[in-house]
C-alpha positions in Angstrom: 51.8 -102.0 -11.1 51.2 -99.2 -8.5 48.5 -96.8 -9.5 47.4 -93.4 -7.7 43.6 -93.0 -7.4 42.4 -89.1 -6.3 39.0 -88.6 -5.0 37.0 -86.4 -3.4 36.5 -83.4 -5.6 33.5 -81.8 -6.6 31.3 -78.1 -6.9 31.9 -75.8 -3.7 31.2 -72.0 -3.0 34.0 -69.4 -2.2 34.3 -69.9 1.2 33.6 -73.7 1.4 35.5 -76.4 2.2 36.7 -80.2 0.4 39.0 -83.1 1.3 40.7 -84.9 -1.3 42.4 -88.2 -0.9 44.9 -90.4 -2.5 45.3 -93.6 -2.5 47.3 -96.6 -3.4 46.8 -100.4 -3.1 50.0 -100.7 -1.5 51.6 -98.8 1.3 54.3 -97.2 -0.8 52.4 -94.4 -0.2 53.1 -94.6 3.6 57.4 -94.8 3.0 57.7 -91.7 0.2 57.2 -88.0 -0.2 53.9 -87.4 -1.3 52.7 -84.1 -3.2 49.1 -82.8 -4.5 49.6 -80.6 -7.6 47.0 -78.1 -9.2 46.5 -78.1 -13.1 44.0 -75.0 -13.6 42.7 -74.5 -17.0 44.9 -73.4 -19.5 48.1 -73.5 -16.8 50.8 -75.9 -15.7 50.8 -78.3 -12.9 51.6 -76.6 -10.0 52.8 -78.2 -6.7 50.6 -76.9 -3.9 51.6 -79.0 -0.8 53.9 -82.1 -0.2 54.1 -84.0 2.8 57.9 -86.0 3.3 58.6 -89.5 4.0 59.4 -88.3 7.4 56.1 -86.3 8.1 57.1 -82.6 7.4 55.2 -80.6 5.1 55.5 -78.0 2.9 52.8 -75.5 1.2 52.7 -73.3 -1.7 52.1 -69.5 -0.2 49.0 -69.3 -2.0 47.4 -71.7 0.1 49.1 -71.8 3.3 47.0 -71.5 6.3 44.2 -72.9 4.1 45.0 -76.2 3.1 46.6 -79.2 5.3 48.1 -82.4 3.8 48.6 -85.7 6.3 49.1 -89.0 5.9 46.7 -91.7 7.2 48.8 -95.0 7.5 45.9 -97.4 8.3 44.2 -96.4 4.8 47.4 -96.0 2.8 46.2 -92.4 1.9 47.2 -89.2 1.8 44.9 -86.7 1.9 44.4 -82.7 1.5 41.9 -80.6 3.4 41.0 -77.5 1.5 39.4 -74.7 3.9 38.2 -71.0 2.6 38.6 -72.2 -1.0 38.8 -69.4 -3.7 38.0 -69.5 -7.1 41.5 -69.7 -8.0 41.8 -72.8 -6.3 39.8 -74.3 -9.3 41.7 -77.2 -11.1 42.3 -80.8 -11.6 44.2 -82.0 -8.2 46.7 -84.7 -8.8 48.8 -86.2 -6.4 52.3 -87.6 -7.2 55.1 -90.0 -5.8 58.6 -90.1 -7.6 58.7 -93.1 -10.0 54.9 -93.8 -9.9 52.7 -92.3 -13.0 50.3 -89.7 -12.9 46.4 -90.6 -12.1 43.6 -89.7 -13.3 43.0 -86.3 -10.7 40.0 -85.2 -9.2 38.2 -81.9 -10.0 37.7 -79.1 -7.8 35.7 -76.1 -8.9 34.9 -73.2 -6.8 32.4 -71.3 -8.2 29.2 -69.4 -7.0 
């Protein structure tokens, strides 16, 4: 069974940067649309970025210009580069592929 494994989270000060990675054991991640979601405390998961199977990308308005999603086919990963982080970016970040169960997520905390 394919599993999604998120990594790269941590504690960072406002204005800082982090790079999250979503990995799978197969190349399914290279063939499908992959989305990153954020779940803030007490809130539902919301989509922040996606990369389509053809390579097009889209972003939530709150992160556009600060986050960049990319695919690394050699590593079977989809990465989310996050810059100029804000306290409201705090939450658990999950990646998702349709038909694959949610992973455990990775915690991002933006705080001084």
